[in-house]
C-alpha positions as a Markdown table, in Angstrom:
| # | Residue | x | y | z |
|---|---|---|---|---|
| 1 | Met | 107.4 | 64.5 | 114.3 |
| 2 | Lys | 108.4 | 60.8 | 114.0 |
| 3 | Gln | 108.7 | 60.7 | 117.8 |
| 4 | Ala | 105.3 | 62.3 | 118.2 |
| 5 | Glu | 103.7 | 60.0 | 115.8 |
| 6 | Gly | 105.3 | 57.0 | 117.5 |
| 7 | Ala | 104.1 | 58.2 | 120.9 |
| 8 | Ile | 100.5 | 58.5 | 119.5 |
| 9 | Glu | 100.6 | 54.9 | 118.4 |
| 10 | Gln | 102.0 | 53.8 | 121.8 |
| 11 | Ser | 99.3 | 55.8 | 123.6 |
| 12 | Arg | 96.6 | 54.1 | 121.5 |
| 13 | Ala | 98.1 | 50.6 | 122.2 |
| 14 | Ala | 98.3 | 51.4 | 126.0 |
| 15 | Glu | 94.7 | 52.6 | 125.9 |
| 16 | Gly | 93.6 | 49.4 | 124.1 |
| 17 | Arg | 95.3 | 47.2 | 126.7 |
| 18 | Gly | 93.7 | 49.2 | 129.5 |
| 19 | Leu | 97.1 | 50.3 | 130.9 |
| 20 | Ile | 96.0 | 54.0 | 131.2 |
| 21 | Pro | 92.6 | 55.5 | 131.5 |
| 22 | Ala | 90.9 | 56.4 | 128.2 |
| 23 | Gln | 90.5 | 60.1 | 129.2 |
| 24 | Thr | 94.2 | 60.4 | 130.0 |
| 25 | Ala | 95.2 | 58.7 | 126.8 |
| 26 | Leu | 92.9 | 60.9 | 124.6 |
| 27 | Ala | 94.2 | 64.0 | 126.3 |
| 28 | Tyr | 97.8 | 62.9 | 125.5 |
| 29 | Gln | 96.8 | 62.1 | 121.9 |
| 30 | Arg | 95.1 | 65.4 | 121.5 |
| 31 | Ala | 98.1 | 67.3 | 122.7 |
| 32 | Leu | 100.5 | 65.2 | 120.4 |
| 33 | Val | 98.2 | 65.6 | 117.4 |
| 34 | Asp | 98.2 | 69.4 | 117.9 |
| 35 | Ala | 102.0 | 69.4 | 118.2 |
| 36 | Val | 102.4 | 67.3 | 115.0 |
| 37 | Ala | 100.0 | 69.7 | 113.1 |
| 38 | Leu | 102.1 | 72.8 | 114.2 |
| 39 | Leu | 105.3 | 71.0 | 113.4 |
| 40 | Asn | 104.0 | 70.1 | 110.0 |
| 41 | Thr | 103.0 | 73.7 | 109.3 |
| 42 | Arg | 106.4 | 75.0 | 110.3 |
| 43 | Arg | 108.1 | 72.3 | 108.1 |
| 44 | Gln | 106.1 | 73.5 | 105.1 |
| 45 | Asp | 107.1 | 77.1 | 105.9 |
| 46 | Leu | 110.7 | 76.1 | 105.9 |
| 47 | Asp | 110.4 | 74.1 | 102.7 |
| 48 | Phe | 108.8 | 77.1 | 100.9 |
| 49 | Ala | 111.5 | 79.4 | 102.3 |
| 50 | Lys | 114.3 | 77.2 | 101.1 |
| 51 | Ala | 112.7 | 76.9 | 97.6 |
| 52 | Glu | 112.4 | 80.7 | 97.5 |
| 53 | Leu | 116.0 | 81.2 | 98.6 |
| 54 | Ala | 117.1 | 78.7 | 95.9 |
| 55 | Ala | 115.2 | 80.6 | 93.3 |
| 56 | Leu | 116.9 | 83.9 | 94.4 |
| 57 | Met | 120.3 | 82.2 | 94.2 |
| 58 | Ser | 119.5 | 80.3 | 91.0 |
| 59 | Ala | 120.6 | 77.1 | 92.8 |
| 60 | Pro | 119.0 | 73.6 | 92.9 |
| 61 | Thr | 117.2 | 73.2 | 96.2 |
| 62 | Ser | 118.7 | 69.8 | 96.9 |
| 63 | Gln | 122.3 | 70.9 | 96.5 |
| 64 | Phe | 122.8 | 73.2 | 99.5 |
| 65 | Thr | 122.1 | 73.4 | 103.2 |
| 66 | Leu | 122.2 | 76.4 | 105.5 |
| 67 | Ala | 125.0 | 76.6 | 108.0 |
| 68 | Ala | 124.0 | 77.3 | 111.6 |
| 69 | Thr | 125.5 | 80.6 | 112.6 |
| 70 | Pro | 125.3 | 82.6 | 115.9 |
| 71 | Glu | 122.4 | 85.0 | 116.0 |
| 72 | Gln | 123.3 | 88.6 | 115.1 |
| 73 | Ala | 123.1 | 91.0 | 118.1 |
| 74 | Met | 120.2 | 93.4 | 117.6 |
| 75 | Pro | 121.0 | 97.2 | 117.7 |
| 76 | Ala | 119.5 | 99.3 | 120.4 |
| 77 | Leu | 116.2 | 101.0 | 120.0 |
| 78 | Pro | 116.4 | 104.5 | 118.4 |
| 79 | Thr | 115.5 | 107.2 | 120.9 |
| 80 | Asn | 116.1 | 110.5 | 119.0 |
| 81 | Leu | 113.3 | 110.4 | 116.5 |
| 82 | Ala | 113.9 | 114.0 | 115.5 |
| 83 | Leu | 117.5 | 113.1 | 114.4 |
| 84 | Leu | 116.2 | 110.1 | 112.4 |
| 85 | Glu | 113.7 | 112.4 | 110.6 |
| 86 | Asp | 116.4 | 114.9 | 109.8 |
| 87 | Thr | 118.7 | 112.2 | 108.5 |
| 88 | Ala | 115.9 | 110.8 | 106.3 |
| 89 | Leu | 115.1 | 114.3 | 104.9 |
| 90 | Leu | 118.8 | 114.8 | 104.1 |
| 91 | Asn | 119.4 | 111.5 | 102.4 |
| 92 | Arg | 116.2 | 110.4 | 100.7 |
| 93 | Pro | 116.7 | 110.6 | 96.9 |
| 94 | Glu | 113.0 | 111.3 | 96.4 |
| 95 | Leu | 113.5 | 114.8 | 97.9 |
| 96 | Arg | 116.5 | 115.4 | 95.7 |
| 97 | Glu | 114.3 | 114.6 | 92.7 |
| 98 | Glu | 111.7 | 117.1 | 93.8 |
| 99 | Asp | 114.5 | 119.7 | 94.1 |
| 100 | Tyr | 115.5 | 119.1 | 90.5 |
| 101 | Arg | 111.8 | 119.1 | 89.4 |
| 102 | Lys | 111.3 | 122.6 | 90.9 |
| 103 | Arg | 114.5 | 123.8 | 89.2 |
| 104 | Ile | 113.3 | 122.4 | 85.9 |
| 105 | Ser | 109.9 | 124.1 | 86.3 |
| 106 | Gly | 111.6 | 127.5 | 86.9 |
| 107 | Asn | 113.9 | 127.1 | 83.9 |
| 108 | Glu | 110.9 | 126.1 | 81.7 |
| 109 | Thr | 109.0 | 129.2 | 82.7 |
| 110 | Arg | 112.0 | 131.5 | 81.9 |
| 111 | Arg | 112.4 | 129.8 | 78.6 |
| 112 | Gln | 108.8 | 130.4 | 77.6 |
| 113 | Leu | 109.0 | 134.0 | 78.7 |
| 114 | Met | 112.2 | 134.5 | 76.6 |
| 115 | Gln | 110.2 | 133.5 | 73.5 |
| 116 | Ala | 108.0 | 136.5 | 73.9 |
| 117 | Phe | 110.9 | 138.9 | 73.2 |
| 118 | Pro | 111.7 | 140.1 | 69.6 |
| 119 | Asn | 113.8 | 137.6 | 67.6 |
| 120 | Leu | 116.8 | 139.1 | 65.9 |
| 121 | Ser | 118.5 | 137.0 | 63.1 |
| 122 | Leu | 121.8 | 138.0 | 61.5 |
| 123 | Gly | 123.1 | 136.5 | 58.2 |
| 124 | Leu | 126.5 | 136.8 | 56.5 |
| 125 | Gly | 127.8 | 134.8 | 53.6 |
| 126 | Thr | 129.7 | 134.8 | 50.3 |
| 127 | Gln | 127.8 | 134.4 | 47.0 |
| 128 | Tyr | 128.9 | 133.2 | 43.5 |
| 129 | Asp | 127.3 | 133.1 | 40.1 |
| 130 | Ser | 128.9 | 131.5 | 37.0 |
| 131 | Asn | 127.0 | 133.8 | 34.6 |
| 132 | Arg | 129.9 | 135.4 | 32.7 |
| 133 | Leu | 127.7 | 138.3 | 31.6 |
| 134 | Leu | 127.5 | 139.6 | 35.2 |
| 135 | Tyr | 129.7 | 142.5 | 36.2 |
| 136 | Asn | 130.6 | 140.8 | 39.5 |
| 137 | Asn | 130.5 | 137.0 | 39.7 |
| 138 | Asp | 131.1 | 136.8 | 43.5 |
| 139 | Trp | 130.1 | 139.1 | 46.3 |
| 140 | Val | 129.5 | 139.2 | 50.1 |
| 141 | Glu | 125.9 | 139.3 | 51.3 |
| 142 | Ser | 124.7 | 140.3 | 54.8 |
| 143 | Ser | 121.3 | 140.6 | 56.3 |
| 144 | Ala | 119.5 | 141.4 | 59.5 |
| 145 | Arg | 115.9 | 140.4 | 60.3 |
| 146 | Val | 113.8 | 141.3 | 63.3 |
| 147 | Ser | 110.5 | 139.4 | 64.1 |
| 148 | Trp | 108.1 | 139.6 | 67.0 |
| 149 | Asn | 105.3 | 137.3 | 67.7 |
| 150 | Leu | 102.6 | 139.5 | 69.2 |
| 151 | Leu | 100.5 | 136.5 | 70.3 |
| 152 | Arg | 103.4 | 135.3 | 72.5 |
| 153 | Leu | 103.8 | 138.7 | 73.9 |
| 154 | Leu | 100.1 | 138.8 | 74.9 |
| 155 | Ser | 100.4 | 135.3 | 76.5 |
| 156 | Ala | 103.4 | 136.3 | 78.7 |
| 157 | Pro | 101.4 | 137.1 | 81.8 |
| 158 | Ala | 99.6 | 133.8 | 81.5 |
| 159 | Val | 102.9 | 132.0 | 81.1 |
| 160 | Gln | 104.3 | 133.8 | 84.2 |
| 161 | Lys | 101.2 | 132.9 | 86.3 |
| 162 | Ala | 101.3 | 129.3 | 85.1 |
| 163 | Gly | 105.0 | 129.0 | 86.1 |
| 164 | Glu | 104.3 | 130.4 | 89.5 |
| 165 | Arg | 101.4 | 128.0 | 90.1 |
| 166 | Gln | 103.6 | 125.1 | 88.9 |
| 167 | Ile | 106.3 | 126.1 | 91.4 |
| 168 | Glu | 103.7 | 126.2 | 94.1 |
| 169 | Val | 102.5 | 122.7 | 93.1 |
| 170 | Asp | 106.1 | 121.5 | 93.3 |
| 171 | Asp | 106.5 | 123.0 | 96.8 |
| 172 | Ala | 103.3 | 121.4 | 98.0 |
| 173 | Arg | 104.3 | 118.1 | 96.6 |
| 174 | Arg | 107.7 | 118.3 | 98.2 |
| 175 | Gln | 106.1 | 119.2 | 101.6 |
| 176 | Ala | 103.7 | 116.2 | 101.3 |
| 177 | Leu | 106.5 | 113.9 | 100.4 |
| 178 | Ser | 108.6 | 115.2 | 103.3 |
| 179 | Met | 105.7 | 114.5 | 105.7 |
| 180 | Ala | 105.3 | 111.0 | 104.2 |
| 181 | Ile | 109.0 | 110.3 | 104.7 |
| 182 | Met | 108.9 | 111.6 | 108.3 |
| 183 | Thr | 105.8 | 109.4 | 109.0 |
| 184 | Gln | 107.5 | 106.4 | 107.4 |
| 185 | Thr | 110.6 | 106.9 | 109.6 |
| 186 | Arg | 108.5 | 107.1 | 112.8 |
| 187 | Ile | 106.5 | 104.0 | 111.9 |
| 188 | Ala | 109.7 | 102.1 | 111.1 |
| 189 | Ala | 111.1 | 102.9 | 114.5 |
| 190 | Leu | 107.8 | 101.9 | 116.1 |
| 191 | Arg | 107.7 | 98.6 | 114.3 |
| 192 | Tyr | 111.3 | 97.9 | 115.3 |
| 193 | Gly | 110.4 | 98.5 | 119.0 |
| 194 | Leu | 107.5 | 96.1 | 118.7 |
| 195 | Ala | 109.6 | 93.5 | 117.0 |
| 196 | Arg | 112.2 | 93.8 | 119.7 |
| 197 | Gly | 109.5 | 93.2 | 122.3 |
| 198 | Asp | 108.3 | 90.1 | 120.4 |
| 199 | Leu | 111.9 | 88.8 | 120.2 |
| 200 | Asp | 112.4 | 89.3 | 124.0 |
| 201 | Leu | 109.2 | 87.4 | 124.7 |
| 202 | Ala | 110.1 | 84.6 | 122.3 |
| 203 | Gln | 113.5 | 84.3 | 124.0 |
| 204 | Lys | 111.8 | 83.9 | 127.4 |
| 205 | Ser | 109.4 | 81.3 | 126.0 |
| 206 | Leu | 112.3 | 79.4 | 124.5 |
| 207 | Glu | 114.2 | 79.3 | 127.7 |
| 208 | Val | 111.1 | 78.1 | 129.6 |
| 209 | Asp | 110.3 | 75.3 | 127.1 |
| 210 | Asn | 113.9 | 74.2 | 127.0 |
| 211 | Arg | 113.9 | 73.9 | 130.8 |
| 212 | Val | 110.6 | 72.0 | 130.6 |
| 213 | Ala | 112.1 | 69.6 | 128.1 |
| 214 | Ala | 115.2 | 69.1 | 130.2 |
| 215 | Val | 113.0 | 68.3 | 133.3 |
| 216 | Ala | 111.0 | 65.9 | 131.2 |
| 217 | Arg | 114.1 | 64.1 | 130.1 |
| 218 | Ala | 115.4 | 63.8 | 133.7 |
| 219 | Gly | 112.0 | 62.5 | 134.8 |
| 220 | Val | 112.0 | 59.8 | 132.1 |
| 221 | Ser | 115.5 | 58.7 | 133.0 |
| 222 | Ser | 114.4 | 58.3 | 136.6 |
| 223 | Lys | 111.0 | 56.7 | 135.6 |
| 224 | Ala | 109.1 | 59.6 | 137.3 |
| 225 | Glu | 107.5 | 60.8 | 134.0 |
| 226 | Thr | 106.1 | 59.0 | 131.0 |
| 227 | Glu | 107.8 | 59.2 | 127.6 |
| 228 | Leu | 104.7 | 60.7 | 126.2 |
| 229 | Glu | 105.2 | 63.8 | 128.3 |
| 230 | Leu | 108.8 | 63.9 | 127.1 |
| 231 | Val | 107.7 | 63.9 | 123.5 |
| 232 | Arg | 105.2 | 66.6 | 124.0 |
| 233 | Ala | 107.7 | 68.8 | 125.9 |
| 234 | Thr | 110.3 | 68.2 | 123.1 |
| 235 | Ala | 107.8 | 69.2 | 120.4 |
| 236 | Arg | 106.9 | 72.3 | 122.3 |
| 237 | Ser | 110.6 | 73.2 | 122.6 |
| 238 | Val | 111.1 | 72.8 | 118.9 |
| 239 | Leu | 108.2 | 75.1 | 118.1 |
| 240 | Ser | 109.5 | 77.7 | 120.5 |
| 241 | Lys | 112.9 | 77.5 | 118.8 |
| 242 | Tyr | 111.2 | 78.1 | 115.5 |
| 243 | Gln | 109.1 | 81.0 | 116.9 |
| 244 | His | 112.3 | 82.6 | 118.3 |
| 245 | Ala | 114.0 | 82.4 | 114.9 |
| 246 | Ile | 111.0 | 84.0 | 113.2 |
| 247 | Ala | 110.9 | 86.8 | 115.8 |
| 248 | His | 114.6 | 87.4 | 115.2 |
| 249 | Ala | 114.1 | 87.5 | 111.5 |
| 250 | Asn | 111.2 | 90.0 | 111.9 |
| 251 | Ala | 113.3 | 92.2 | 114.1 |
| 252 | Leu | 116.1 | 92.2 | 111.4 |
| 253 | Ala | 113.5 | 93.1 | 108.8 |
| 254 | Ala | 112.1 | 95.9 | 111.0 |
| 255 | Tyr | 115.6 | 97.3 | 111.4 |
| 256 | Ser | 116.1 | 97.1 | 107.7 |
| 257 | Arg | 113.0 | 99.3 | 107.3 |
| 258 | Ile | 114.6 | 101.9 | 109.4 |
| 259 | Gln | 117.7 | 101.9 | 107.1 |
| 260 | His | 115.5 | 102.1 | 104.1 |
| 261 | Ser | 113.5 | 105.0 | 105.5 |
| 262 | Leu | 116.7 | 106.9 | 106.2 |
| 263 | Gly | 117.8 | 106.5 | 102.6 |
| 264 | Gln | 121.0 | 104.6 | 103.4 |
| 265 | Asp | 122.9 | 103.4 | 100.3 |
| 266 | Phe | 125.5 | 100.7 | 100.3 |
| 267 | Asp | 128.5 | 100.1 | 98.0 |
| 268 | Phe | 129.7 | 96.5 | 98.0 |
| 269 | Gly | 132.4 | 97.1 | 95.3 |
| 270 | Asp | 132.7 | 95.3 | 92.0 |
| 271 | Leu | 130.5 | 92.2 | 92.3 |
| 272 | Asp | 131.7 | 90.7 | 89.0 |
| 273 | Lys | 135.4 | 90.6 | 90.2 |
| 274 | Ser | 134.8 | 89.4 | 93.8 |
| 275 | Thr | 134.6 | 85.8 | 94.9 |
| 276 | Val | 131.7 | 84.7 | 97.2 |
| 277 | Ala | 134.0 | 84.8 | 100.3 |
| 278 | Glu | 135.3 | 88.3 | 99.4 |
| 279 | Leu | 131.8 | 89.5 | 98.7 |
| 280 | Ala | 130.5 | 88.1 | 102.0 |
| 281 | Gln | 133.3 | 89.8 | 103.9 |
| 282 | Thr | 132.7 | 93.1 | 102.1 |
| 283 | Val | 129.0 | 93.0 | 102.8 |
| 284 | Gly | 129.6 | 92.2 | 106.5 |
| 285 | Lys | 132.0 | 95.1 | 106.9 |
| 286 | Thr | 129.8 | 97.6 | 105.1 |
| 287 | Leu | 126.7 | 96.7 | 107.1 |
| 288 | Ala | 128.6 | 96.9 | 110.4 |
| 289 | Gln | 129.9 | 100.3 | 109.5 |
| 290 | Ala | 126.5 | 101.5 | 108.4 |
| 291 | Glu | 125.0 | 100.4 | 111.8 |
| 292 | Arg | 127.7 | 102.3 | 113.7 |
| 293 | Gln | 126.9 | 105.5 | 111.7 |
| 294 | Leu | 123.1 | 105.2 | 112.1 |
| 295 | Pro | 121.9 | 107.9 | 112.2 |
| 296 | Thr | 124.5 | 110.2 | 110.8 |
| 297 | Pro | 125.4 | 113.1 | 113.2 |
| 298 | Leu | 124.1 | 115.9 | 111.0 |
| 299 | Leu | 125.4 | 118.9 | 113.0 |
| 300 | Ala | 128.9 | 117.4 | 113.0 |
| 301 | Lys | 128.8 | 117.2 | 109.2 |
| 302 | Ala | 127.4 | 120.7 | 108.8 |
| 303 | Gly | 130.3 | 122.5 | 110.4 |
| 304 | Asp | 129.7 | 126.0 | 111.8 |
| 305 | Arg | 126.0 | 126.8 | 112.3 |
| 306 | Pro | 124.6 | 130.1 | 110.9 |
| 307 | Lys | 123.5 | 132.4 | 113.7 |
| 308 | Val | 120.0 | 133.9 | 113.9 |
| 309 | Gln | 118.7 | 136.7 | 116.2 |
| 310 | Leu | 115.0 | 136.6 | 116.8 |
| 311 | Phe | 112.6 | 139.6 | 116.9 |
| 312 | Thr | 108.9 | 139.4 | 117.4 |
| 313 | Asp | 105.8 | 141.5 | 118.3 |
| 314 | Asp | 103.0 | 140.5 | 120.6 |
| 315 | Thr | 101.2 | 138.4 | 117.9 |
| 316 | Gly | 104.2 | 136.3 | 117.1 |
| 317 | Arg | 105.3 | 135.6 | 120.6 |
| 318 | Val | 103.2 | 132.4 | 120.8 |
| 319 | Leu | 105.3 | 131.0 | 117.9 |
| 320 | Leu | 108.7 | 131.4 | 119.5 |
| 321 | Asp | 109.1 | 127.9 | 121.0 |
| 322 | Gly | 108.3 | 126.3 | 117.7 |
| 323 | Val | 110.5 | 128.7 | 115.8 |
| 324 | Arg | 113.5 | 128.0 | 118.0 |
| 325 | Gln | 113.0 | 124.3 | 117.6 |
| 326 | Gly | 112.7 | 124.6 | 113.8 |
| 327 | Leu | 115.8 | 126.7 | 113.6 |
| 328 | Ser | 117.7 | 124.2 | 115.8 |
| 329 | Arg | 116.6 | 121.3 | 113.6 |
| 330 | Gly | 117.4 | 123.3 | 110.5 |
| 331 | Gly | 121.0 | 123.8 | 111.5 |
| 332 | Phe | 120.8 | 127.3 | 112.8 |
| 333 | Glu | 122.0 | 128.7 | 116.2 |
| 334 | Val | 119.7 | 131.1 | 118.0 |
| 335 | Val | 121.6 | 134.0 | 119.7 |
| 336 | Ser | 120.2 | 136.5 | 122.2 |
| 337 | Gln | 122.5 | 139.3 | 121.3 |
| 338 | Glu | 123.5 | 140.9 | 118.1 |
| 339 | Gln | 126.6 | 139.3 | 116.5 |
| 340 | Ala | 128.5 | 139.8 | 113.3 |
| 341 | Gly | 126.9 | 137.9 | 110.4 |
| 342 | Ala | 123.8 | 136.9 | 112.4 |
| 343 | Leu | 120.5 | 137.0 | 110.6 |
| 344 | Arg | 118.0 | 139.5 | 112.3 |
| 345 | Leu | 114.8 | 137.6 | 111.8 |
| 346 | Gln | 111.4 | 139.2 | 112.5 |
| 347 | Val | 108.5 | 136.8 | 113.3 |
| 348 | Ser | 104.9 | 137.9 | 113.1 |
| 349 | Leu | 101.5 | 136.3 | 113.0 |
| 350 | Lys | 98.2 | 137.4 | 111.4 |
| 351 | Met | 94.9 | 135.6 | 112.1 |
| 352 | Ala | 91.7 | 135.9 | 110.0 |
| 353 | Asp | 88.4 | 134.2 | 110.5 |
| 354 | Thr | 87.1 | 131.8 | 107.8 |
| 355 | Thr | 83.9 | 129.8 | 107.4 |
| 356 | Arg | 82.8 | 126.8 | 109.5 |
| 357 | Gly | 84.6 | 127.7 | 112.6 |
| 358 | Leu | 88.1 | 127.8 | 111.2 |
| 359 | Lys | 90.8 | 130.4 | 111.1 |
| 360 | Arg | 93.6 | 131.2 | 108.6 |
| 361 | Gly | 96.9 | 131.9 | 110.1 |
| 362 | Glu | 99.8 | 133.5 | 108.2 |
| 363 | Val | 103.3 | 133.5 | 109.6 |
| 364 | Thr | 105.6 | 136.2 | 108.2 |
| 365 | Leu | 109.4 | 135.8 | 108.4 |
| 366 | Ser | 111.3 | 138.8 | 107.4 |
| 367 | Glu | 114.9 | 140.1 | 107.5 |
| 368 | Leu | 114.7 | 143.5 | 109.2 |
| 369 | Gly | 114.3 | 146.1 | 106.5 |
| 370 | Lys | 114.8 | 143.6 | 103.6 |
| 371 | Gln | 113.1 | 140.5 | 102.0 |
| 372 | Ser | 110.4 | 138.4 | 103.6 |
| 373 | Ala | 108.6 | 135.1 | 103.3 |
| 374 | Ser | 105.3 | 133.7 | 104.5 |
| 375 | Tyr | 103.7 | 130.5 | 105.6 |
| 376 | Thr | 99.9 | 130.0 | 105.6 |
| 377 | Val | 97.9 | 127.3 | 107.5 |
| 378 | Thr | 94.3 | 126.7 | 108.5 |
| 379 | Leu | 93.7 | 126.4 | 112.3 |
| 380 | Pro | 90.7 | 125.5 | 114.5 |
| 381 | Gln | 88.7 | 128.3 | 116.1 |
| 382 | Asp | 90.5 | 128.0 | 119.5 |
| 383 | Pro | 94.1 | 126.8 | 118.8 |
| 384 | Arg | 96.1 | 125.3 | 121.6 |
| 385 | Glu | 99.5 | 126.5 | 122.6 |
| 386 | Ala | 101.0 | 123.3 | 121.1 |
| 387 | Thr | 99.3 | 124.2 | 117.8 |
| 388 | Tyr | 101.0 | 127.6 | 117.6 |
| 389 | Ser | 104.3 | 126.0 | 118.4 |
| 390 | Ala | 103.9 | 123.4 | 115.6 |
| 391 | Met | 102.9 | 126.2 | 113.3 |
| 392 | Gly | 106.1 | 128.2 | 114.0 |
| 393 | Glu | 108.3 | 125.1 | 113.5 |
| 394 | Ala | 106.5 | 124.3 | 110.2 |
| 395 | Ala | 107.0 | 127.9 | 109.0 |
| 396 | Ile | 110.8 | 127.7 | 109.6 |
| 397 | Thr | 111.0 | 124.2 | 108.0 |
| 398 | Ala | 109.3 | 125.4 | 104.9 |
| 399 | Asn | 111.6 | 128.4 | 104.5 |
| 400 | Val | 115.0 | 127.0 | 105.5 |
| 401 | Gly | 116.2 | 127.6 | 102.0 |
| 402 | Asn | 115.2 | 131.3 | 102.1 |
| 403 | Leu | 116.9 | 131.8 | 105.5 |
| 404 | Arg | 120.1 | 130.3 | 104.2 |
| 405 | Glu | 120.0 | 132.5 | 101.1 |
| 406 | Trp | 119.5 | 135.6 | 103.2 |
| 407 | Ile | 122.5 | 134.7 | 105.3 |
| 408 | Val | 124.6 | 134.1 | 102.2 |
| 409 | Asn | 123.6 | 137.5 | 100.8 |
| 410 | Asn | 124.5 | 139.2 | 104.1 |
| 411 | Thr | 128.0 | 137.8 | 104.0 |
| 412 | Lys | 128.7 | 139.0 | 100.5 |
């Protein structure tokens, strides 16, 4: 900035003495003033950033400087978005909270229903009276009492219905939260890809501006270029370096959003007993290990995959592609022939017309000859093939717990 301001004064002096044309001098001054304004803005950004960092560290701003370190290599772009989504659905604590909430709702309903049953109270105790005129001064007393609140008995159906509705609300809230998490994961991956593109563009811009500044220095040394052009090229090179650093920081922040969306949790040990150097080393190793494990290979952790054999009628045939994809993502293996321990899953579809050009589709998943589960969704009047496929995948995803329970029951 000092060089640019000095170059502006030199340009004005040269213009006043008539050494260079006024139009040329004004063009140089305009370019240098713009460069000084940009540099001043960037300097303010850095001052604010340093003050914010000092506040976070509880350190005086004037007592530290940041060491120049090599830039961290950016991880590759994630390509398997389905695996990212599955990892997020497995690790996010919000979904575990919803699981506990559903369990609590079920227990609360059962507790209220138990209150409708008769209450039996038993009592047993020893008694003593100091009256000397009594024939027996001490004795044993026992009692039994049965009570029944008829109002609670009459409210039992309402309690049962309210409990079922509460569980349905919990399921709907969990599905909505799952969709939000999947959307957040995809957006985080998209933002990281855009940030990587900005970083590559900033890198190219920095290389070009550095070469322009080098050429300007060589021209000044050989008197082929003016020093004003050198100052302008140097200022542009400094701005490009700043923009590259910002692009790199944005890329790191976008990658951190991916880690956050996947629910990754980090353990840095005992912070109170570690020195700054030990803590820095622990943080570096932990983050490096987390990046190597991103995303966690789910199927490798799950072990042997439960086997499912599919059966369907003509109505459910359109769902098979989505059903197979949902079973694969849910950790199941689809087999074509009957095998020991395999779940025989029947898939069927019922469609019913509704108002305003919509249809209601109900997918029924049933274990042959045993229990069943259903999934209902509203469809357009003329659904596409991809819509049916997505419907089959959603039905499997919503009933993964039921399928696993059926398999466990078969193995008992």
